[in-house]
C-alpha positions, 0 to 999 in steps of 0.5 A: 660561134658555130651553130651546132644545129646545122651540123648533121649527125653521123650514125653508123651501122652494119650493111645488113638487113637489120638496118633496113629501117635506118636506110629507108628513113635516111632517104626520106629524112627531110620529108619526115622533118627529122634533124639532118643525119648521115647514115653510114654503113661500116662492114667491119662491124661493132669493133670498128664502129666503137672506134668511130664513136671514140674518135668522134667520127660517129655520133651514134652507132647501132652495135651488137649488144655485147660489144655495146656493153663492153664499150660503155663499161670501159668508156665514160663518154659512151651512153647506151640509149636503147635496145634496137633489135630485141630478138637474138642474133643467130650466129652461124659457126662457119668453117672452110669446106676443106677443114680437117674432119677431126677439127670439124667434129671436135672444135678443139685447137681451132683458131678463130677468124674475127673482124677485130678484137672486141667485135661481135665475132670475137666476143661470141667466139669466146662465149661459144667456146666457153660453153663448149668447155674451151678457154681461148687466148689472144693467140687463138684469134686472127684479125680479118676485118670483115666477111670478105677478109674471112673468106680470104683467110679461110682459103689460106688456113682451112682450120679457121672458124668464123662466126657471122650472122647466118643469113648473111653467109648463106650464099657462101654455104650454099656455094660450098665455100664454107660449111656451117658446123653449128648455130649459136643464138646470142643469149640477149637482144641482138642490137643496141643503139649507143651514142657519144655523151657529147652528142647526146647532151647537144642533140638529145631531142633530135636523137630521140626523134630520129630513133623513134622514127626508125623504130616506127619504120621497123614496125611498118616494115615488119607488116609490109607485104613488100618487105621481103622484096625490099630485103632481097633487093638491098641485101644478098639474101634469098626470098626464102631466107628474107621471109624466114628472118622477117618472121623471126626478127623483133625490133624494139617498139620504143626507146627503152633500155633494161639496165638489169639485163645489161648488168647480166651481160656485163657479168657474163663478159666479166666471167669470160675475162673480157671485162675487168 
């Protein structure tokens, strides 16, 4: 019989500054006495990581909260464990620098580039457009897989709009490749940790230990005078932006989930027709 304790947990997250605590803890997990885990970065985002949870390729995933709620509502094998980043994600609304002036000013009849359906870039495009009084259909989206895919697609179709975390796209805005025509803060905590029920039943104590250590590392990072340099080294972010982001980000202090808040998010997704 296989000893499950010898099997490493697979934990996935996007290769972005929010997940620096995971990256740092993964490098010293043995010294910290943690259960073995593989930290795997997926640039394609929440939709792709939900697929990894469904297929068993991942045991845990650090997901955008809206995507985590949608996945858990539709998949009985997914359990939401804890909020991870309590502060909202600030989405940049991006267009090609060659976008027509009319579409740039009105945001009507635009199509959206998204990493995939059910990703954050998809769900937040729906929410943002709804707030502006526009209803989107499936034909209004073009799947581009990730940020690099969006860059290629927007060069071919200058009227595409793309939502992505604003600091991760700053270099594209500053280079003139894209223009940021708006910003949109998500109306809920940015990231939530999800887990397959099978992994939770098998390794609950170890999973709790790992998450608690990562949240503790995040608090240390928040107050570390060298943190800005670490962020600049690991991600394509300027010192100015790294400092500004670090001042604004709020990681969760403990493992906790607010079911009332999750219910409100689910109601929002239902109102948009994203959830039944």
